[in-house]
BASEDREN-344546 format. One line per field, with one value per residue: x, y, z of N, C-alpha, C in turn; residue number from 1. Coordinates in steps of 0.2 Angstrom, whole numbers, plus 5000, padded with zeros to 4 digits. Layout:
N
nc1: c(X / ...)
nc2: c(Y / ...)
nc3: c(Z / ...)
cac1: c(X / ...)
cac2: c(Y / ...)
cac3: c(Z / ...)
cc1: c(X / ...)
cc2: c(Y / ...)
cc3: c(Z / ...)
vexlum: c(NUM / ...)
// end
This chain:
222
nc1: c(4983 / 4996 / 4995 / 5006 / 5015 / 5007 / 5007 / 5021 / 5022 / 5013 / 5021 / 5032 / 5026 / 5022 / 5034 / 5039 / 5029 / 5031 / 5044 / 5043 / 5035 / 5043 / 5053 / 5047 / 5042 / 5053 / 5058 / 5048 / 5047 / 5059 / 5057 / 5045 / 5049 / 5059 / 5053 / 5043 / 5050 / 5056 / 5044 / 5039 / 5029 / 5018 / 5010 / 5016 / 5028 / 5023 / 5017 / 5029 / 5035 / 5026 / 5028 / 5040 / 5036 / 5028 / 5038 / 5044 / 5034 / 5032 / 5044 / 5044 / 5035 / 5043 / 5054 / 5047 / 5043 / 5056 / 5061 / 5058 / 5047 / 5035 / 5024 / 5028 / 5033 / 5023 / 5016 / 5025 / 5028 / 5015 / 5013 / 5022 / 5017 / 5005 / 5010 / 5016 / 5005 / 4999 / 5010 / 5010 / 4997 / 4998 / 5008 / 5002 / 4991 / 4998 / 5005 / 4994 / 4986 / 4995 / 4997 / 4985 / 4984 / 4994 / 4992 / 4999 / 5003 / 5006 / 5018 / 5015 / 5016 / 5022 / 5029 / 5024 / 5011 / 5011 / 5017 / 5008 / 4997 / 5003 / 5005 / 4993 / 4988 / 4996 / 4997 / 4984 / 4984 / 4995 / 4991 / 4979 / 4984 / 4992 / 4983 / 4974 / 4983 / 4988 / 4976 / 4973 / 4984 / 4982 / 4988 / 4987 / 4996 / 5001 / 4989 / 4986 / 4996 / 4993 / 4983 / 4989 / 4996 / 4985 / 4980 / 4990 / 4986 / 4974 / 4980 / 4987 / 4977 / 4971 / 4982 / 4984 / 4972 / 4972 / 4984 / 4980 / 4969 / 4974 / 4983 / 4974 / 4963 / 4967 / 4964 / 4971 / 4968 / 4961 / 4969 / 4975 / 4963 / 4957 / 4967 / 4966 / 4955 / 4960 / 4970 / 4961 / 4956 / 4968 / 4971 / 4960 / 4963 / 4975 / 4972 / 4964 / 4974 / 4982 / 4974 / 4973 / 4982 / 4976 / 4967 / 4977 / 4983 / 4974 / 4970 / 4981 / 4989 / 4982 / 4978 / 4970 / 4954 / 4952 / 4940 / 4931 / 4938 / 4940 / 4938 / 4932 / 4916 / 4920 / 4932 / 4939 / 4951 / 4953)
nc2: c(4959 / 4946 / 4934 / 4931 / 4942 / 4952 / 4949 / 4950 / 4964 / 4968 / 4963 / 4971 / 4983 / 4981 / 4981 / 4994 / 5001 / 4996 / 5000 / 5014 / 5016 / 5011 / 5020 / 5032 / 5030 / 5028 / 5041 / 5047 / 5041 / 5045 / 5059 / 5060 / 5053 / 5061 / 5074 / 5070 / 5066 / 5079 / 5086 / 5079 / 5070 / 5057 / 5052 / 5056 / 5049 / 5036 / 5036 / 5038 / 5025 / 5017 / 5019 / 5013 / 5000 / 4999 / 4999 / 4987 / 4978 / 4981 / 4978 / 4964 / 4961 / 4966 / 4957 / 4945 / 4947 / 4948 / 4936 / 4925 / 4916 / 4922 / 4916 / 4906 / 4911 / 4917 / 4913 / 4915 / 4929 / 4934 / 4930 / 4938 / 4951 / 4950 / 4948 / 4961 / 4969 / 4965 / 4969 / 4982 / 4985 / 4982 / 4990 / 5003 / 5002 / 5001 / 5013 / 5022 / 5019 / 5021 / 5035 / 5040 / 5036 / 5042 / 5055 / 5064 / 5079 / 5083 / 5094 / 5108 / 5104 / 5110 / 5104 / 5091 / 5092 / 5096 / 5085 / 5075 / 5079 / 5079 / 5065 / 5060 / 5063 / 5056 / 5042 / 5036 / 5035 / 5027 / 5016 / 5012 / 5010 / 4999 / 4990 / 4987 / 4982 / 4971 / 4963 / 4961 / 4953 / 4943 / 4941 / 4938 / 4943 / 4955 / 4963 / 4963 / 4970 / 4982 / 4986 / 4988 / 5000 / 5008 / 5008 / 5016 / 5028 / 5031 / 5032 / 5044 / 5053 / 5052 / 5056 / 5069 / 5075 / 5074 / 5082 / 5094 / 5097 / 5096 / 5107 / 5118 / 5117 / 5111 / 5098 / 5085 / 5071 / 5067 / 5061 / 5048 / 5041 / 5039 / 5032 / 5020 / 5015 / 5013 / 5003 / 4992 / 4990 / 4987 / 4974 / 4967 / 4967 / 4961 / 4948 / 4944 / 4945 / 4934 / 4923 / 4924 / 4917 / 4905 / 4910 / 4915 / 4903 / 4896 / 4905 / 4912 / 4907 / 4911 / 4924 / 4938 / 4945 / 4962 / 4969 / 4961 / 4956 / 4942 / 4935 / 4922 / 4919 / 4917 / 4922 / 4932 / 4939 / 4946)
nc3: c(4848 / 4850 / 4863 / 4871 / 4868 / 4873 / 4887 / 4889 / 4888 / 4899 / 4909 / 4909 / 4912 / 4925 / 4931 / 4929 / 4936 / 4949 / 4951 / 4951 / 4962 / 4973 / 4972 / 4975 / 4987 / 4995 / 4996 / 5002 / 5014 / 5020 / 5021 / 5029 / 5041 / 5046 / 5047 / 5056 / 5067 / 5070 / 5073 / 5084 / 5080 / 5081 / 5071 / 5059 / 5060 / 5059 / 5047 / 5039 / 5042 / 5037 / 5023 / 5022 / 5024 / 5012 / 5003 / 5005 / 5001 / 4988 / 4983 / 4984 / 4974 / 4963 / 4964 / 4961 / 4947 / 4942 / 4936 / 4922 / 4924 / 4932 / 4938 / 4945 / 4957 / 4963 / 4975 / 4985 / 4984 / 4987 / 5000 / 5006 / 5004 / 5011 / 5024 / 5025 / 5026 / 5038 / 5047 / 5045 / 5050 / 5064 / 5068 / 5066 / 5074 / 5087 / 5088 / 5087 / 5099 / 5109 / 5107 / 5110 / 5123 / 5130 / 5127 / 5119 / 5112 / 5095 / 5087 / 5075 / 5058 / 5043 / 5033 / 5034 / 5031 / 5017 / 5012 / 5014 / 5006 / 4993 / 4992 / 4993 / 4981 / 4972 / 4975 / 4973 / 4959 / 4956 / 4962 / 4955 / 4942 / 4944 / 4950 / 4939 / 4929 / 4936 / 4937 / 4923 / 4920 / 4928 / 4941 / 4957 / 4967 / 4963 / 4962 / 4976 / 4981 / 4975 / 4983 / 4994 / 4991 / 4989 / 5002 / 5008 / 5002 / 5009 / 5022 / 5019 / 5018 / 5031 / 5038 / 5033 / 5037 / 5051 / 5054 / 5049 / 5057 / 5070 / 5069 / 5066 / 5074 / 5086 / 5088 / 5093 / 5094 / 5083 / 5073 / 5078 / 5081 / 5068 / 5062 / 5068 / 5062 / 5049 / 5052 / 5054 / 5042 / 5035 / 5041 / 5036 / 5022 / 5022 / 5026 / 5015 / 5005 / 5009 / 5007 / 4994 / 4985 / 4981 / 4971 / 4962 / 4958 / 4951 / 4941 / 4936 / 4925 / 4914 / 4902 / 4907 / 4905 / 4903 / 4904 / 4910 / 4920 / 4922 / 4933 / 4945 / 4954 / 4967 / 4969 / 4978 / 4979 / 4967)
cac1: c(4990 / 4997 / 4994 / 5013 / 5017 / 5003 / 5010 / 5027 / 5020 / 5011 / 5026 / 5036 / 5022 / 5022 / 5041 / 5039 / 5025 / 5034 / 5050 / 5041 / 5032 / 5048 / 5057 / 5043 / 5041 / 5059 / 5059 / 5042 / 5049 / 5065 / 5054 / 5040 / 5052 / 5063 / 5048 / 5040 / 5055 / 5056 / 5038 / 5036 / 5022 / 5018 / 5007 / 5021 / 5033 / 5019 / 5017 / 5035 / 5036 / 5021 / 5031 / 5045 / 5032 / 5026 / 5044 / 5045 / 5029 / 5033 / 5051 / 5042 / 5033 / 5049 / 5057 / 5042 / 5044 / 5063 / 5062 / 5054 / 5041 / 5033 / 5019 / 5031 / 5035 / 5017 / 5014 / 5029 / 5027 / 5009 / 5014 / 5026 / 5012 / 5001 / 5013 / 5017 / 4998 / 4999 / 5014 / 5007 / 4991 / 5001 / 5012 / 4998 / 4987 / 5002 / 5006 / 4987 / 4984 / 5000 / 4996 / 4978 / 4985 / 4999 / 4989 / 5005 / 5001 / 5012 / 5019 / 5013 / 5022 / 5020 / 5031 / 5020 / 5004 / 5012 / 5019 / 5002 / 4993 / 5006 / 5004 / 4986 / 4987 / 5001 / 4996 / 4978 / 4985 / 4999 / 4987 / 4974 / 4987 / 4995 / 4978 / 4972 / 4988 / 4988 / 4970 / 4973 / 4989 / 4980 / 4992 / 4984 / 5001 / 5001 / 4983 / 4986 / 5001 / 4990 / 4979 / 4994 / 4997 / 4979 / 4980 / 4995 / 4982 / 4970 / 4984 / 4989 / 4971 / 4971 / 4988 / 4982 / 4966 / 4975 / 4989 / 4976 / 4964 / 4978 / 4985 / 4969 / 4958 / 4970 / 4961 / 4976 / 4966 / 4958 / 4973 / 4975 / 4956 / 4956 / 4972 / 4963 / 4950 / 4964 / 4973 / 4957 / 4956 / 4974 / 4970 / 4956 / 4966 / 4980 / 4968 / 4962 / 4980 / 4984 / 4969 / 4973 / 4986 / 4972 / 4965 / 4982 / 4985 / 4969 / 4969 / 4988 / 4991 / 4978 / 4978 / 4964 / 4950 / 4952 / 4933 / 4927 / 4943 / 4942 / 4937 / 4926 / 4912 / 4923 / 4939 / 4940 / 4958 / 4953)
cac2: c(4957 / 4940 / 4933 / 4931 / 4948 / 4956 / 4947 / 4954 / 4971 / 4969 / 4962 / 4977 / 4989 / 4980 / 4982 / 5001 / 5004 / 4995 / 5004 / 5021 / 5015 / 5010 / 5026 / 5038 / 5028 / 5029 / 5048 / 5049 / 5039 / 5049 / 5066 / 5059 / 5051 / 5067 / 5079 / 5067 / 5067 / 5086 / 5089 / 5074 / 5068 / 5049 / 5051 / 5057 / 5044 / 5030 / 5037 / 5036 / 5018 / 5014 / 5020 / 5007 / 4993 / 4999 / 4997 / 4980 / 4975 / 4982 / 4974 / 4957 / 4961 / 4967 / 4950 / 4940 / 4948 / 4948 / 4930 / 4924 / 4913 / 4925 / 4912 / 4901 / 4915 / 4921 / 4912 / 4918 / 4936 / 4936 / 4930 / 4944 / 4956 / 4949 / 4950 / 4968 / 4972 / 4964 / 4973 / 4989 / 4986 / 4981 / 4996 / 5009 / 5001 / 5002 / 5020 / 5026 / 5018 / 5025 / 5042 / 5041 / 5034 / 5047 / 5062 / 5068 / 5083 / 5085 / 5101 / 5109 / 5102 / 5112 / 5099 / 5085 / 5093 / 5096 / 5078 / 5071 / 5081 / 5076 / 5058 / 5059 / 5064 / 5052 / 5035 / 5033 / 5034 / 5021 / 5010 / 5011 / 5007 / 4992 / 4985 / 4986 / 4978 / 4964 / 4960 / 4958 / 4949 / 4937 / 4940 / 4940 / 4947 / 4962 / 4966 / 4964 / 4975 / 4988 / 4988 / 4991 / 5007 / 5011 / 5010 / 5022 / 5034 / 5032 / 5035 / 5051 / 5057 / 5052 / 5061 / 5076 / 5078 / 5075 / 5087 / 5101 / 5098 / 5098 / 5114 / 5123 / 5117 / 5108 / 5091 / 5080 / 5065 / 5065 / 5056 / 5041 / 5038 / 5037 / 5027 / 5013 / 5012 / 5011 / 4997 / 4987 / 4989 / 4983 / 4967 / 4963 / 4966 / 4956 / 4941 / 4943 / 4943 / 4928 / 4919 / 4925 / 4912 / 4900 / 4913 / 4915 / 4897 / 4894 / 4910 / 4915 / 4905 / 4914 / 4931 / 4940 / 4950 / 4968 / 4971 / 4956 / 4954 / 4935 / 4932 / 4918 / 4922 / 4916 / 4925 / 4939 / 4943 / 4950)
cac3: c(4850 / 4853 / 4870 / 4874 / 4867 / 4878 / 4893 / 4890 / 4889 / 4905 / 4914 / 4909 / 4915 / 4932 / 4933 / 4929 / 4941 / 4955 / 4952 / 4953 / 4969 / 4977 / 4972 / 4978 / 4995 / 4999 / 4997 / 5006 / 5021 / 5023 / 5023 / 5034 / 5047 / 5048 / 5049 / 5062 / 5073 / 5072 / 5076 / 5089 / 5078 / 5080 / 5064 / 5053 / 5060 / 5057 / 5040 / 5036 / 5042 / 5032 / 5017 / 5022 / 5022 / 5005 / 4999 / 5006 / 4997 / 4981 / 4982 / 4983 / 4967 / 4959 / 4964 / 4957 / 4940 / 4939 / 4932 / 4917 / 4926 / 4938 / 4941 / 4950 / 4963 / 4965 / 4981 / 4990 / 4984 / 4990 / 5007 / 5009 / 5003 / 5016 / 5030 / 5026 / 5028 / 5045 / 5050 / 5045 / 5055 / 5070 / 5070 / 5066 / 5080 / 5093 / 5088 / 5089 / 5106 / 5113 / 5106 / 5114 / 5131 / 5132 / 5125 / 5117 / 5106 / 5091 / 5085 / 5068 / 5053 / 5036 / 5028 / 5034 / 5027 / 5010 / 5010 / 5014 / 5001 / 4987 / 4992 / 4992 / 4973 / 4968 / 4977 / 4970 / 4952 / 4956 / 4964 / 4950 / 4937 / 4946 / 4950 / 4932 / 4926 / 4939 / 4935 / 4916 / 4920 / 4932 / 4947 / 4964 / 4971 / 4960 / 4964 / 4983 / 4982 / 4973 / 4988 / 4999 / 4989 / 4991 / 5010 / 5009 / 5000 / 5015 / 5027 / 5017 / 5019 / 5038 / 5041 / 5031 / 5041 / 5058 / 5054 / 5048 / 5063 / 5075 / 5068 / 5066 / 5080 / 5092 / 5089 / 5092 / 5095 / 5077 / 5069 / 5081 / 5080 / 5061 / 5061 / 5070 / 5057 / 5044 / 5054 / 5053 / 5035 / 5033 / 5043 / 5031 / 5016 / 5023 / 5026 / 5008 / 5001 / 5012 / 5004 / 4986 / 4981 / 4977 / 4965 / 4958 / 4955 / 4946 / 4935 / 4934 / 4919 / 4908 / 4901 / 4910 / 4901 / 4907 / 4904 / 4915 / 4925 / 4922 / 4940 / 4946 / 4959 / 4973 / 4969 / 4982 / 4978 / 4961)
cc1: c(4991 / 4997 / 5001 / 5016 / 5013 / 5006 / 5016 / 5026 / 5018 / 5016 / 5031 / 5033 / 5022 / 5029 / 5042 / 5035 / 5028 / 5040 / 5048 / 5038 / 5037 / 5052 / 5053 / 5043 / 5047 / 5060 / 5054 / 5044 / 5054 / 5062 / 5050 / 5044 / 5056 / 5058 / 5044 / 5044 / 5056 / 5050 / 5035 / 5030 / 5022 / 5015 / 5012 / 5026 / 5029 / 5019 / 5023 / 5037 / 5032 / 5024 / 5037 / 5041 / 5030 / 5032 / 5045 / 5040 / 5030 / 5040 / 5049 / 5039 / 5038 / 5053 / 5053 / 5043 / 5051 / 5064 / 5057 / 5047 / 5039 / 5027 / 5022 / 5033 / 5029 / 5015 / 5018 / 5028 / 5020 / 5009 / 5017 / 5021 / 5008 / 5004 / 5015 / 5011 / 4998 / 5003 / 5012 / 5001 / 4993 / 5004 / 5007 / 4994 / 4991 / 5003 / 4999 / 4985 / 4989 / 4999 / 4990 / 4980 / 4989 / 4997 / 4994 / 5002 / 5007 / 5012 / 5016 / 5018 / 5019 / 5023 / 5027 / 5014 / 5005 / 5014 / 5013 / 4998 / 4996 / 5005 / 4997 / 4984 / 4991 / 4998 / 4990 / 4980 / 4989 / 4995 / 4982 / 4978 / 4990 / 4989 / 4975 / 4977 / 4988 / 4982 / 4970 / 4979 / 4987 / 4985 / 4989 / 4989 / 5001 / 4995 / 4983 / 4991 / 4998 / 4985 / 4983 / 4995 / 4991 / 4978 / 4985 / 4991 / 4977 / 4974 / 4986 / 4983 / 4970 / 4976 / 4986 / 4977 / 4969 / 4979 / 4985 / 4972 / 4968 / 4981 / 4980 / 4964 / 4961 / 4967 / 4966 / 4974 / 4963 / 4962 / 4973 / 4968 / 4955 / 4961 / 4970 / 4959 / 4955 / 4968 / 4968 / 4956 / 4962 / 4974 / 4966 / 4959 / 4972 / 4977 / 4966 / 4968 / 4983 / 4980 / 4970 / 4977 / 4982 / 4969 / 4971 / 4984 / 4980 / 4968 / 4976 / 4990 / 4988 / 4979 / 4971 / 4961 / 4949 / 4945 / 4929 / 4932 / 4944 / 4941 / 4931 / 4922 / 4915 / 4930 / 4939 / 4946 / 4958 / 4948)
cc2: c(4950 / 4939 / 4934 / 4938 / 4953 / 4955 / 4950 / 4961 / 4973 / 4968 / 4968 / 4983 / 4988 / 4982 / 4990 / 5004 / 5003 / 4999 / 5011 / 5021 / 5015 / 5017 / 5032 / 5036 / 5029 / 5037 / 5050 / 5047 / 5043 / 5056 / 5065 / 5058 / 5057 / 5072 / 5076 / 5068 / 5074 / 5089 / 5084 / 5071 / 5060 / 5048 / 5051 / 5051 / 5037 / 5030 / 5035 / 5029 / 5014 / 5014 / 5014 / 5001 / 4993 / 4997 / 4990 / 4976 / 4975 / 4979 / 4967 / 4956 / 4961 / 4960 / 4945 / 4941 / 4949 / 4942 / 4930 / 4921 / 4916 / 4921 / 4908 / 4905 / 4918 / 4920 / 4915 / 4926 / 4938 / 4935 / 4936 / 4950 / 4956 / 4951 / 4957 / 4972 / 4971 / 4968 / 4980 / 4990 / 4986 / 4988 / 5002 / 5008 / 5003 / 5010 / 5024 / 5025 / 5021 / 5032 / 5044 / 5041 / 5040 / 5054 / 5067 / 5073 / 5085 / 5092 / 5102 / 5107 / 5104 / 5107 / 5093 / 5086 / 5093 / 5089 / 5074 / 5073 / 5079 / 5068 / 5056 / 5060 / 5058 / 5044 / 5032 / 5031 / 5028 / 5015 / 5008 / 5007 / 5000 / 4987 / 4983 / 4981 / 4971 / 4960 / 4957 / 4953 / 4942 / 4936 / 4943 / 4945 / 4954 / 4966 / 4967 / 4969 / 4982 / 4991 / 4990 / 4998 / 5011 / 5013 / 5016 / 5029 / 5036 / 5035 / 5042 / 5055 / 5058 / 5057 / 5068 / 5079 / 5079 / 5080 / 5094 / 5102 / 5100 / 5105 / 5119 / 5123 / 5113 / 5101 / 5086 / 5073 / 5062 / 5060 / 5049 / 5037 / 5035 / 5032 / 5020 / 5010 / 5009 / 5004 / 4991 / 4985 / 4985 / 4976 / 4964 / 4962 / 4961 / 4949 / 4940 / 4941 / 4936 / 4922 / 4919 / 4921 / 4907 / 4903 / 4913 / 4909 / 4895 / 4899 / 4913 / 4913 / 4908 / 4921 / 4934 / 4945 / 4957 / 4971 / 4967 / 4954 / 4947 / 4932 / 4928 / 4921 / 4921 / 4919 / 4932 / 4943 / 4947 / 4956)
cc3: c(4852 / 4860 / 4874 / 4873 / 4872 / 4885 / 4895 / 4892 / 4896 / 4911 / 4915 / 4912 / 4922 / 4935 / 4934 / 4935 / 4948 / 4956 / 4954 / 4960 / 4974 / 4978 / 4976 / 4986 / 4999 / 5001 / 5002 / 5013 / 5024 / 5025 / 5029 / 5041 / 5050 / 5050 / 5055 / 5068 / 5075 / 5075 / 5082 / 5087 / 5077 / 5073 / 5059 / 5054 / 5058 / 5050 / 5036 / 5036 / 5038 / 5025 / 5016 / 5021 / 5015 / 5001 / 4999 / 5001 / 4990 / 4979 / 4981 / 4976 / 4962 / 4958 / 4960 / 4950 / 4938 / 4935 / 4927 / 4919 / 4932 / 4941 / 4947 / 4957 / 4966 / 4972 / 4986 / 4990 / 4988 / 4997 / 5010 / 5009 / 5009 / 5023 / 5031 / 5028 / 5036 / 5049 / 5051 / 5050 / 5062 / 5073 / 5071 / 5072 / 5087 / 5093 / 5090 / 5096 / 5110 / 5113 / 5110 / 5122 / 5133 / 5131 / 5124 / 5111 / 5102 / 5089 / 5077 / 5064 / 5046 / 5031 / 5028 / 5030 / 5020 / 5008 / 5009 / 5008 / 4994 / 4987 / 4991 / 4984 / 4970 / 4969 / 4974 / 4963 / 4951 / 4957 / 4958 / 4944 / 4938 / 4947 / 4944 / 4929 / 4929 / 4938 / 4928 / 4916 / 4924 / 4938 / 4953 / 4968 / 4969 / 4962 / 4972 / 4984 / 4980 / 4979 / 4994 / 4997 / 4990 / 4998 / 5011 / 5007 / 5006 / 5020 / 5026 / 5019 / 5027 / 5041 / 5039 / 5036 / 5048 / 5059 / 5054 / 5054 / 5069 / 5075 / 5069 / 5072 / 5086 / 5093 / 5088 / 5091 / 5088 / 5073 / 5072 / 5080 / 5073 / 5059 / 5063 / 5065 / 5051 / 5045 / 5053 / 5046 / 5032 / 5035 / 5038 / 5025 / 5016 / 5023 / 5019 / 5004 / 5003 / 5008 / 4996 / 4982 / 4978 / 4971 / 4960 / 4954 / 4950 / 4940 / 4933 / 4928 / 4913 / 4908 / 4903 / 4905 / 4905 / 4908 / 4909 / 4921 / 4925 / 4929 / 4941 / 4952 / 4966 / 4974 / 4972 / 4980 / 4972 / 4961)
vexlum: c(1 / 2 / 3 / 4 / 5 / 6 / 7 / 8 / 9 / 10 / 11 / 12 / 13 / 14 / 15 / 16 / 17 / 18 / 19 / 20 / 21 / 22 / 23 / 24 / 25 / 26 / 27 / 28 / 29 / 30 / 31 / 32 / 33 / 34 / 35 / 36 / 37 / 38 / 39 / 40 / 41 / 42 / 43 / 44 / 45 / 46 / 47 / 48 / 49 / 50 / 51 / 52 / 53 / 54 / 55 / 56 / 57 / 58 / 59 / 60 / 61 / 62 / 63 / 64 / 65 / 66 / 67 / 68 / 69 / 70 / 71 / 72 / 73 / 74 / 75 / 76 / 77 / 78 / 79 / 80 / 81 / 82 / 83 / 84 / 85 / 86 / 87 / 88 / 89 / 90 / 91 / 92 / 93 / 94 / 95 / 96 / 97 / 98 / 99 / 100 / 101 / 102 / 103 / 104 / 105 / 106 / 107 / 108 / 109 / 110 / 111 / 112 / 113 / 114 / 115 / 116 / 117 / 118 / 119 / 120 / 121 / 122 / 123 / 124 / 125 / 126 / 127 / 128 / 129 / 130 / 131 / 132 / 133 / 134 / 135 / 136 / 137 / 138 / 139 / 140 / 141 / 142 / 143 / 144 / 145 / 146 / 147 / 148 / 149 / 150 / 151 / 152 / 153 / 154 / 155 / 156 / 157 / 158 / 159 / 160 / 161 / 162 / 163 / 164 / 165 / 166 / 167 / 168 / 169 / 170 / 171 / 172 / 173 / 174 / 175 / 176 / 177 / 178 / 179 / 180 / 181 / 182 / 183 / 184 / 185 / 186 / 187 / 188 / 189 / 190 / 191 / 192 / 193 / 194 / 195 / 196 / 197 / 198 / 199 / 200 / 201 / 202 / 203 / 204 / 205 / 206 / 207 / 208 / 209 / 210 / 211 / 212 / 213 / 214 / 215 / 216 / 217 / 218 / 219 / 220 / 221 / 222)
// end
């Protein structure tokens, strides 16, 4: 397949993945925030707001690929993705520390458990598809956004474990402790996304080999 034709296919794929991610996260945010308010669950509220951050990150990628020359918008989109990581880490840390300090025990939430289980199945698939496409296209911003989606998968696992442990064993503190680990991961990924524009500048103009990723030895963003 000619390079230009392949790139057009990849751009359309990115738009489809991003549109799916935005749509799912909007629904997820509404359900999680509503259920979190009803159950007084900081974890569910944090998960819902994480979905809002995911929408912002995905919207930045949608904006990048709305024009014909997505490379020209790479740096700005990557900065937005990086800031979304930092915002997520700050909020999750704040909620986790507040929950531990206040020792507030959330109520049982069946809706939250089901939502976390569904997200745990959906988000890894979206992240894998976006990451593979971003690597082949040579877009550090798309790869960074796929990591944002992957973090949502981790948060889904944390939320599911926390809600189940709270309901079954009364271990209310399990969720905020695990959330702190996720926050640390988000900071690391945000820093990598912030540095990723150098990789995008050097590699973004070339179609990447999906077997080798086309990344140099110093290209952490890929």
